[in-house]
Structures are given as C-alpha cells and as structure tokens.
RODO-2510 file (C-alpha; in nm, 4 decimals, decimal comma):
residues 403
     n   res          X          Y          Z
     1     x     2,3063     3,4027    -2,7499
     2     x     2,1536     3,2800    -2,4325
     3     x     2,1279     2,8942    -2,3803
     4     x     1,7842     2,7320    -2,4406
     5     x     1,5902     2,5919    -2,1432
     6     x     1,4052     2,2671    -2,2586
     7     x     1,1002     2,2277    -2,0711
     8     x     0,9143     1,8876    -2,1233
     9     x     0,5770     1,9900    -2,0056
    10     x     0,3247     1,7179    -1,8894
    11     x    -0,0371     1,8634    -1,9369
    12     x    -0,1735     1,5468    -1,7971
    13     x    -0,0068     1,6308    -1,4837
    14     x    -0,1194     1,9791    -1,4715
    15     x    -0,4724     1,8621    -1,5229
    16     x    -0,4465     1,6450    -1,2577
    17     x    -0,3412     1,9243    -0,9975
    18     x    -0,6349     2,1207    -1,1197
    19     x    -0,8596     1,8312    -1,0532
    20     x    -0,6853     1,7584    -0,7166
    21     x    -0,7865     2,1073    -0,5525
    22     x    -0,5627     2,3404    -0,7478
    23     x    -0,8192     2,4673    -0,9732
    24     x    -0,7097     2,8340    -0,9561
    25     x    -0,3390     2,7518    -1,0327
    26     x    -0,3508     2,9505    -1,3655
    27     x    -0,4318     3,2748    -1,1996
    28     x    -0,0785     3,2977    -1,0505
    29     x     0,1307     3,5663    -1,2038
    30     x     0,4324     3,5256    -0,9993
    31     x     0,4442     3,7922    -0,7823
    32     x     0,5755     3,6152    -0,4955
    33     x     0,3331     3,7265    -0,2348
    34     x     0,3034     3,3890    -0,1040
    35     x     0,6578     3,3272    -0,0334
    36     x     0,6753     3,6403     0,1688
    37     x     0,3532     3,5633     0,3842
    38     x     0,4521     3,1998     0,4417
    39     x     0,5675     3,1462     0,7893
    40     x     0,7242     2,8032     0,7399
    41     x     0,9366     2,8405     0,4206
    42     x     1,3364     2,8431     0,4560
    43     x     1,5375     3,1115     0,3113
    44     x     1,6919     3,0246    -0,0425
    45     x     1,4451     2,8813    -0,3001
    46     x     1,1493     2,9455    -0,0661
    47     x     0,8115     2,8012    -0,1343
    48     x     0,5394     2,8192    -0,2728
    49     x     0,6185     3,0489    -0,5525
    50     x     0,8370     2,8262    -0,7468
    51     x     0,6040     2,5541    -0,6996
    52     x     0,3375     2,7488    -0,8545
    53     x     0,5458     2,8216    -1,1795
    54     x     0,6645     2,4515    -1,1886
    55     x     0,3003     2,3425    -1,1631
    56     x     0,1926     2,5704    -1,4419
    57     x     0,4507     2,4398    -1,6602
    58     x     0,3896     2,0940    -1,5870
    59     x     0,7295     2,0290    -1,4845
    60     x     0,6254     1,6631    -1,3207
    61     x     0,9773     1,5398    -1,2476
    62     x     1,0697     1,8333    -1,0542
    63     x     0,7481     1,8264    -0,8407
    64     x     0,7191     1,4658    -0,7604
    65     x     1,0903     1,4864    -0,6675
    66     x     1,0371     1,8129    -0,4346
    67     x     1,0361     1,8130    -0,0739
    68     x     0,8622     2,1309    -0,0337
    69     x     0,5267     2,0556    -0,0672
    70     x     0,5428     1,8381     0,2467
    71     x     0,7243     2,1283     0,4278
    72     x     0,3764     2,3217     0,3807
    73     x     0,1326     2,2358     0,6466
    74     x    -0,1558     2,4124     0,4490
    75     x    -0,2124     2,6939     0,6915
    76     x    -0,3244     2,9123     0,3924
    77     x    -0,1585     3,2134     0,4852
    78     x    -0,0351     3,2484     0,1390
    79     x    -0,3900     3,1865    -0,0141
    80     x    -0,4916     3,4627     0,2211
    81     x    -0,2659     3,6920     0,1032
    82     x    -0,2538     3,6358    -0,2702
    83     x    -0,3874     3,9369    -0,4623
    84     x    -0,5086     3,6918    -0,7535
    85     x    -0,6958     3,4382    -0,5876
    86     x    -0,4578     3,1634    -0,7092
    87     x    -0,4689     2,9896    -0,3752
    88     x    -0,1023     2,8641    -0,3472
    89     x    -0,1963     2,6581    -0,0424
    90     x    -0,4447     2,4464    -0,2254
    91     x    -0,2171     2,4200    -0,5126
    92     x     0,0343     2,2694    -0,2683
    93     x    -0,2087     2,0228    -0,1049
    94     x    -0,2954     1,9176    -0,4764
    95     x     0,0677     1,8710    -0,5545
    96     x     0,1011     1,6440    -0,2511
    97     x    -0,2083     1,4253    -0,3633
    98     x    -0,0427     1,4026    -0,6970
    99     x     0,3029     1,3128    -0,5448
   100     x     0,1266     1,0129    -0,3307
   101     x    -0,0529     0,9107    -0,6500
   102     x     0,2924     0,8879    -0,8368
   103     x     0,5111     0,7098    -0,5509
   104     x     0,2342     0,4855    -0,4241
   105     x     0,3050     0,0961    -0,4430
   106     x     0,1101    -0,0183    -0,5999
   107     x     0,0497     0,2703    -0,8265
   108     x    -0,3183     0,1797    -0,9154
   109     x    -0,4119     0,2072    -0,5590
   110     x    -0,2618     0,5455    -0,5301
   111     x    -0,4775     0,6665    -0,8235
   112     x    -0,7785     0,4948    -0,6899
   113     x    -0,8076     0,6775    -0,3772
   114     x    -0,8230     1,0254    -0,5587
   115     x    -1,1741     0,9842    -0,6534
   116     x    -1,5039     0,8756    -0,4587
   117     x    -1,5615     0,6170    -0,7453
   118     x    -1,2088     0,4676    -0,6941
   119     x    -1,2356     0,4582    -0,3278
   120     x    -1,5893     0,3033    -0,3421
   121     x    -1,4499     0,0169    -0,5579
   122     x    -1,1764    -0,0319    -0,3199
   123     x    -1,4395    -0,0528    -0,0111
   124     x    -1,5974    -0,3348    -0,1993
   125     x    -1,2885    -0,5813    -0,1359
   126     x    -1,3505    -0,5581     0,2445
   127     x    -1,7250    -0,5809     0,2369
   128     x    -1,7166    -0,8867     0,0362
   129     x    -1,3987    -1,0346     0,2299
   130     x    -1,5206    -0,9958     0,5860
   131     x    -1,8938    -1,1063     0,4951
   132     x    -1,7588    -1,4143     0,3364
   133     x    -1,5545    -1,5028     0,6528
   134     x    -1,8625    -1,4423     0,8776
   135     x    -2,0749    -1,6647     0,6554
   136     x    -1,7818    -1,9221     0,6242
   137     x    -1,6998    -1,9574     0,9870
   138     x    -2,0610    -1,9825     1,0958
   139     x    -2,1357    -2,2289     0,8254
   140     x    -2,3992    -2,0014     0,6553
   141     x    -2,6064    -1,9955     0,9847
   142     x    -2,6969    -1,6696     1,1761
   143     x    -2,7391    -1,8348     1,5183
   144     x    -2,5569    -1,5617     1,6688
   145     x    -2,8772    -1,3305     1,6245
   146     x    -3,0373    -1,5607     1,8810
   147     x    -3,2474    -1,3167     2,0803
   148     x    -3,2220    -1,5180     2,3747
   149     x    -2,8386    -1,5038     2,4135
   150     x    -2,6408    -1,2073     2,5330
   151     x    -2,4599    -1,0174     2,2470
   152     x    -2,1110    -1,1362     2,2143
   153     x    -1,9559    -1,0248     1,8947
   154     x    -1,7101    -1,3239     1,9016
   155     x    -2,0044    -1,5591     1,8341
   156     x    -2,0221    -1,3600     1,4832
   157     x    -1,6588    -1,3680     1,4020
   158     x    -1,3943    -1,4897     1,6518
   159     x    -1,0809    -1,2967     1,7630
   160     x    -0,8629    -1,5415     1,5824
   161     x    -1,0240    -1,4774     1,2558
   162     x    -1,0075    -1,1019     1,3047
   163     x    -0,6594    -1,1123     1,3481
   164     x    -0,6152    -1,3425     1,0347
   165     x    -0,7841    -1,0694     0,8357
   166     x    -0,6441    -0,7538     0,9989
   167     x    -0,2914    -0,8400     1,0826
   168     x    -0,1989    -0,9281     0,6842
   169     x    -0,4068    -0,5939     0,6015
   170     x    -0,1887    -0,3773     0,8494
   171     x     0,1384    -0,5275     0,7306
   172     x     0,0306    -0,4770     0,3569
   173     x    -0,0468    -0,0952     0,4430
   174     x     0,2833    -0,0774     0,6483
   175     x     0,5132    -0,2235     0,3598
   176     x     0,3493    -0,0716     0,0665
   177     x     0,3909     0,2686     0,2689
   178     x     0,7702     0,1773     0,3358
   179     x     0,8002     0,0977    -0,0555
   180     x     0,6345     0,4368    -0,1450
   181     x     0,8563     0,6343     0,1114
   182     x     1,1544     0,4671    -0,0288
   183     x     1,0544     0,5910    -0,4244
   184     x     1,0132     0,9468    -0,2421
   185     x     1,3404     0,9439    -0,0699
   186     x     1,5344     0,8231    -0,3841
   187     x     1,3909     1,1422    -0,5494
   188     x     1,4562     1,3678    -0,2751
   189     x     1,8377     1,2711    -0,2730
   190     x     1,8669     1,3521    -0,6366
   191     x     1,6936     1,6955    -0,5955
   192     x     1,8528     1,7781    -0,2441
   193     x     2,1611     1,6054    -0,1911
   194     x     2,2952     1,6264     0,1822
   195     x     2,5002     1,9238     0,2805
   196     x     2,6992     2,0216     0,5625
   197     x     2,4178     2,2063     0,7040
   198     x     2,2385     1,8801     0,7444
   199     x     2,1866     1,7175     1,0799
   200     x     2,2860     1,3249     1,1669
   201     x     2,0067     1,0865     1,0948
   202     x     1,9747     1,0347     1,4645
   203     x     1,9367     1,3903     1,5330
   204     x     1,6854     1,4428     1,2389
   205     x     1,4531     1,1667     1,3410
   206     x     1,4580     1,2956     1,7146
   207     x     1,3639     1,6552     1,6169
   208     x     1,1015     1,5358     1,3662
   209     x     0,9422     1,3291     1,6321
   210     x     0,9487     1,6340     1,8727
   211     x     0,8062     1,8462     1,5951
   212     x     0,5003     1,5969     1,5495
   213     x     0,4418     1,5326     1,8951
   214     x     0,4195     1,9079     1,9832
   215     x     0,2572     1,9779     1,6319
   216     x     0,5035     2,3145     1,6657
   217     x     0,4745     2,3728     1,2957
   218     x     0,0964     2,3959     1,3240
   219     x     0,1674     2,6794     1,5684
   220     x     0,3433     2,8907     1,3336
   221     x     0,0389     2,9174     1,1070
   222     x    -0,1560     3,2447     1,1198
   223     x    -0,5137     3,2508     1,0024
   224     x    -0,5485     2,8561     1,0597
   225     x    -0,3574     2,8228     1,3871
   226     x    -0,6531     2,6950     1,5479
   227     x    -0,6375     2,3950     1,3090
   228     x    -0,3573     2,2705     1,5463
   229     x    -0,6248     2,1495     1,8245
   230     x    -0,8360     1,9368     1,6031
   231     x    -0,5390     1,7877     1,4583
   232     x    -0,3898     1,7073     1,7861
   233     x    -0,7142     1,5569     1,9066
   234     x    -0,7186     1,3293     1,6097
   235     x    -0,3348     1,2383     1,6329
   236     x    -0,3491     1,1422     1,9940
   237     x    -0,6647     0,9658     1,9709
   238     x    -0,5114     0,7390     1,7004
   239     x    -0,2333     0,6715     1,9624
   240     x    -0,4982     0,6014     2,2366
   241     x    -0,7007     0,3656     2,0274
   242     x    -0,3849     0,1797     1,9285
   243     x    -0,3190     0,1505     2,2949
   244     x    -0,6678    -0,0027     2,3419
   245     x    -0,6511    -0,2510     2,0687
   246     x    -0,3197    -0,3659     2,1602
   247     x    -0,4328    -0,4081     2,5375
   248     x    -0,7594    -0,5950     2,4580
   249     x    -0,5590    -0,8229     2,2172
   250     x    -0,3025    -0,8968     2,5022
   251     x    -0,5697    -0,9731     2,7610
   252     x    -0,7368    -1,2198     2,5170
   253     x    -0,4285    -1,4062     2,4656
   254     x    -0,2879    -1,3944     2,8163
   255     x    -0,6301    -1,5866     2,9219
   256     x    -0,6112    -1,8215     2,6275
   257     x    -0,2501    -1,9211     2,6892
   258     x    -0,2991    -1,9352     3,0603
   259     x    -0,5844    -2,1818     3,0054
   260     x    -0,7840    -1,9788     3,2645
   261     x    -0,9270    -1,6466     3,3406
   262     x    -0,6224    -1,4633     3,5175
   263     x    -0,7182    -1,1165     3,3660
   264     x    -1,0379    -0,9334     3,3412
   265     x    -1,2220    -1,1150     3,0197
   266     x    -1,3525    -0,9304     2,7290
   267     x    -1,5558    -0,7420     2,6680
   268     x    -1,4349    -0,5260     2,9285
   269     x    -1,6265    -0,3247     3,1884
   270     x    -1,6696     0,0396     3,1334
   271     x    -1,4535     0,1288     3,4338
   272     x    -1,1508    -0,0767     3,3069
   273     x    -0,8529     0,1416     3,2556
   274     x    -0,8054     0,0220     2,8873
   275     x    -1,1737     0,0838     2,8279
   276     x    -1,1422     0,4186     2,9778
   277     x    -0,8470     0,4993     2,7366
   278     x    -1,0515     0,3690     2,4661
   279     x    -1,3613     0,5600     2,5291
   280     x    -1,1910     0,8901     2,5994
   281     x    -0,9715     0,8326     2,2773
   282     x    -1,2911     0,7800     2,0665
   283     x    -1,4212     1,0899     2,2479
   284     x    -1,1239     1,2981     2,1310
   285     x    -1,1365     1,1588     1,7970
   286     x    -1,5185     1,2469     1,7513
   287     x    -1,4379     1,6090     1,8632
   288     x    -1,1344     1,6294     1,6555
   289     x    -1,2916     1,5176     1,3160
   290     x    -1,6132     1,6970     1,3545
   291     x    -1,4092     2,0172     1,4187
   292     x    -1,2163     1,9254     1,0924
   293     x    -1,5440     1,8900     0,9015
   294     x    -1,7177     2,1777     1,0638
   295     x    -1,4213     2,4180     0,9574
   296     x    -1,4202     2,2597     0,6039
   297     x    -1,7703     2,3262     0,5531
   298     x    -1,8086     2,6617     0,7250
   299     x    -1,4715     2,8371     0,6656
   300     x    -1,3448     2,9785     0,3289
   301     x    -0,9986     3,0079     0,5132
   302     x    -0,9436     2,6166     0,5193
   303     x    -0,8947     2,5770     0,1529
   304     x    -1,0657     2,3548    -0,0783
   305     x    -1,1896     2,0029     0,0251
   306     x    -1,1591     1,7373    -0,2460
   307     x    -1,2535     1,3904    -0,2933
   308     x    -0,9188     1,2690    -0,1503
   309     x    -0,9801     1,4850     0,1583
   310     x    -1,3335     1,3619     0,2286
   311     x    -1,2498     1,0068     0,1667
   312     x    -1,0293     1,0014     0,4845
   313     x    -1,2584     1,2336     0,6677
   314     x    -1,5592     1,0228     0,6307
   315     x    -1,3483     0,7043     0,6875
   316     x    -1,2368     0,8269     1,0301
   317     x    -1,5593     0,9844     1,1309
   318     x    -1,7692     0,6680     1,0411
   319     x    -1,5019     0,4307     1,2246
   320     x    -1,5534     0,6307     1,5389
   321     x    -1,9284     0,6506     1,5122
   322     x    -1,9719     0,2529     1,4584
   323     x    -1,7297     0,1869     1,7171
   324     x    -1,9388     0,3926     1,9702
   325     x    -2,2813     0,2709     1,8371
   326     x    -2,1650    -0,0773     1,8238
   327     x    -2,0728    -0,0789     2,2126
   328     x    -2,4076     0,1096     2,3017
   329     x    -2,6232    -0,1318     2,1048
   330     x    -2,4274    -0,4276     2,2621
   331     x    -2,5042    -0,2926     2,6038
   332     x    -2,8749    -0,2253     2,4908
   333     x    -2,9183    -0,5921     2,3978
   334     x    -2,9983    -0,4782     2,0496
   335     x    -2,9360    -0,7158     1,7749
   336     x    -2,8168    -0,4350     1,5383
   337     x    -2,5089    -0,4089     1,7212
   338     x    -2,3690    -0,7219     1,4795
   339     x    -2,4364    -0,5230     1,1618
   340     x    -2,2801    -0,1964     1,3183
   341     x    -1,9846    -0,4116     1,4194
   342     x    -1,9483    -0,5461     1,0717
   343     x    -1,9619    -0,2053     0,9199
   344     x    -1,6929    -0,1093     1,1954
   345     x    -1,4674    -0,3886     1,0855
   346     x    -1,5063    -0,3148     0,7171
   347     x    -1,4076     0,0536     0,7663
   348     x    -1,1011    -0,0366     0,9816
   349     x    -0,9742    -0,2814     0,7278
   350     x    -1,0300    -0,0123     0,4541
   351     x    -0,8194     0,2423     0,6583
   352     x    -0,5459    -0,0290     0,7426
   353     x    -0,4901    -0,1640     0,3948
   354     x    -0,5130     0,1512     0,1943
   355     x    -0,3495     0,3870     0,4498
   356     x    -0,0469     0,4739     0,2537
   357     x    -0,2628     0,5671    -0,0566
   358     x    -0,5080     0,7885     0,1238
   359     x    -0,4724     1,1046     0,3181
   360     x    -0,3502     0,8978     0,5825
   361     x    -0,0488     0,8325     0,3842
   362     x     0,0800     1,1978     0,5101
   363     x     0,1973     0,9999     0,8077
   364     x     0,4441     0,8085     0,6027
   365     x     0,5440     1,0774     0,3377
   366     x     0,5473     1,3922     0,5432
   367     x     0,7502     1,2355     0,8198
   368     x     0,9772     1,1011     0,5727
   369     x     1,0283     1,4495     0,4161
   370     x     1,0782     1,6123     0,7302
   371     x     1,3406     1,3935     0,8485
   372     x     1,5206     1,4366     0,5349
   373     x     1,4588     1,7899     0,5357
   374     x     1,6652     1,7953     0,8592
   375     x     1,9072     1,5462     0,7474
   376     x     2,0010     1,7351     0,4147
   377     x     1,9821     2,0683     0,5411
   378     x     1,6930     2,1996     0,3532
   379     x     1,5107     2,3092     0,6683
   380     x     1,7499     2,5709     0,6895
   381     x     1,8109     2,7345     0,3540
   382     x     1,9375     2,4812     0,0961
   383     x     1,7224     2,4571    -0,2334
   384     x     1,7345     2,3852    -0,6040
   385     x     1,6191     2,5854    -0,9073
   386     x     1,3516     2,4065    -1,0780
   387     x     1,4900     2,4870    -1,4211
   388     x     1,8512     2,3451    -1,3208
   389     x     1,8269     2,0222    -1,4608
   390     x     1,6185     2,1584    -1,7825
   391     x     1,8686     2,3908    -1,8427
   392     x     2,1378     2,1562    -1,8170
   393     x     1,9715     1,9417    -2,0773
   394     x     1,8986     2,2359    -2,3025
   395     x     2,2667     2,3321    -2,3062
   396     x     2,3692     1,9741    -2,3764
   397     x     2,1264     1,9887    -2,6646
   398     x     2,2601     2,3018    -2,8017
   399     x     2,6094     2,1509    -2,7878
   400     x     2,5215     1,8385    -2,9943
   401     x     2,3470     2,0548    -3,2530
   402     x     2,6622     2,2874    -3,2580
   403     x     2,8954     1,9655    -3,2931
***
C-alpha cells in the first residue's frame, strides 16, 4: 500500500490568489505547456507548472517559501501558449503579491496595499501629517501665498522640516523591507538549502546586480520583450531622481554650514547639471510609466492588472506629474504651485514609507531571491518537490497509526 500524502489546504490563500490576479487558476489541467514555453525556468523542478498545482491545492507554506515566483519576470510566454487559458503568468504574479502580504513587516501594511480601499486609508496618514506640519510651522497663517512675493517652496515648508518628515519615512521603508527580506530568506533556506552548484555570496551579489542593471532576464522573454524598454526607463529614472535629490540636499547644507553662498543656491537654474539630471530623469520616468500604462490598457499579452499594480503605477505617475507641474507653476508665478508641491510631498512620502509593502517591494524581494538563487544553486537546476514535506508528514502519521 502506498504512503498517504497529507495536504493541509488553505482555501483562504487560494481565494487570495484568485482575487490578486490569478482568477483563471482553476482552468489549469497540468499539461505542462507552460514549463516548456518558459524561457527562464531552470532544469529540474521547473516552473510554473508546480506552482499552478500548489496554488490549486492551497499549499500556502510551500508557495510562501518558494523562490520560483521571483525567478519569473511575467513575460507571459506561458500564458500565450496555455491551451486552457489558465494564464500561469498572472498566477505567478498573484503568488508574488500574496508572498509580499505574508512576509511584510508589519503584516497589516502588506495586506492593506493589496486593495484600493486599503491604500486610500494609508494615504490619509501623509495627507494629514504633512498638512499638520505645514500648518504648525506657519502658526496657522498662509502668508506664503502672498501674491506680491516670489514663489519659494521653503516659505511653505522649510528644507529642515522636509527632512524631519522624509528621512524617518525612508528609514522606516528600508528597515521594514529588510525585515521582510529576512523572513523571505528564512523560508527560502528551508526549501532550497545551499548546494555545491551555488556561487559564493559575493559572486551571487555581483551577478545579480549585473543582471538588474542590464535587465538581461527581460531580454530572454518572447511576446513581451519590449517591456524591457519601459522598465529600464523607469529603473534608471529612479536612480537619476535619487542623485538629484541628494545633490540638491548637499548644496543646501554646504551653503548652510559655510555661512554664505559658496554653491549655486536653490532653486537651481534650468541649465545646472543637477537640474538637467533631474529633468531628464523625470522625462524618462514619464515615458516609461506612460508606456507601462498604455501596454496594460491596450495589450492582452501583458496580463491582468490588479489593484496592487495600479496603486504603484498611479503613485509613480502622479509623483512625476506633480513634480513637473510644481516646477512649471513656480516659474510661471502661479500660487497653485504650493498646492501641487504639497501633493507631490504626500505622494513621495507614500512611496517611501510603504515601498516594501507595495509593488516597489519587488526591488527588495526579487533582488534577494535572485541573489539567493545563485548562492544556493537554484538558478542552475536544483529544486524541491512541493509534496516532499507533506509526504514525509503523511508517512509519520501512518507510522504513528501503525504503532
């Protein structure tokens, strides 16, 4: 008589996958076309076939501790070839969303960012906080709106107060992201212990950074290979905007500690190198995010776009738009620039403080998983049967009953 296999199905987790974009999951009948079509899956326990059945059966523990959803770049070659329309690419994306919701620290933030309603509730925090700070530092007065004075955003909220707000928000996002990554890696170590095929940690990090900078994995995709352009524009625009922010902050403090203007004061002129980097980055971000929105709205090859995706997309789009409009309105001398700048600050705060809990969290979790895949050897062929643990438990139960 064969051993029993004990499966502890989590139907709530299955419903979560269905609601997170994997609504066609139950159409899968395990033909394995998806694993054949996937250009990224390693040999030996390839994906996404095993993830499809694991998700159907609701084996939550295996999926949350699985590395393979992060090795998938949602190119949708598998969904394009699926004879049943089960959309394995969307299921893998939904599983990633559920992993973030389950490893996020604190957990309620990971769950809140999965829905528009939850995100709106989280948005109230920076809306109220930043408005309260502006009201407090100006003693309830709105003198900065005086039509007879040049528009200077520091009269509404000084640089020091911006940093008092945003540095803790950034650190909160980074620290909670690291804690979430630690939970993810702990699970990956259980499922994928290091093998002799694995690289050293140093080489794994270097190799992963090279892959990210070149977007080499995106280039291996088939029907959605052009997605590479939009993602690269958005990725490098974030780097450029970070450089701009750091540069403007450095200029401010150099002049402050020097006690005189030794570097071009802010706001910087349009032809200043840092200003040029910022404007070019904003332009690249605009093009990249518009390309993403356009493809998601017009192409059925991209896959299902759920609330989790739209929250991040709209956040980035509005950050770019308000940043550009605030600058234009300031130069034009229109007082609406202050309101636009306030909205800009709210949106950036939202991005910073909730970044590991939103789709921006892919930068934390996918990077960690890619490093660990090289380190463990999973990027070559190593894998684990999703039933291995359950079968072992079933065998133990059978032995106990026999005894």
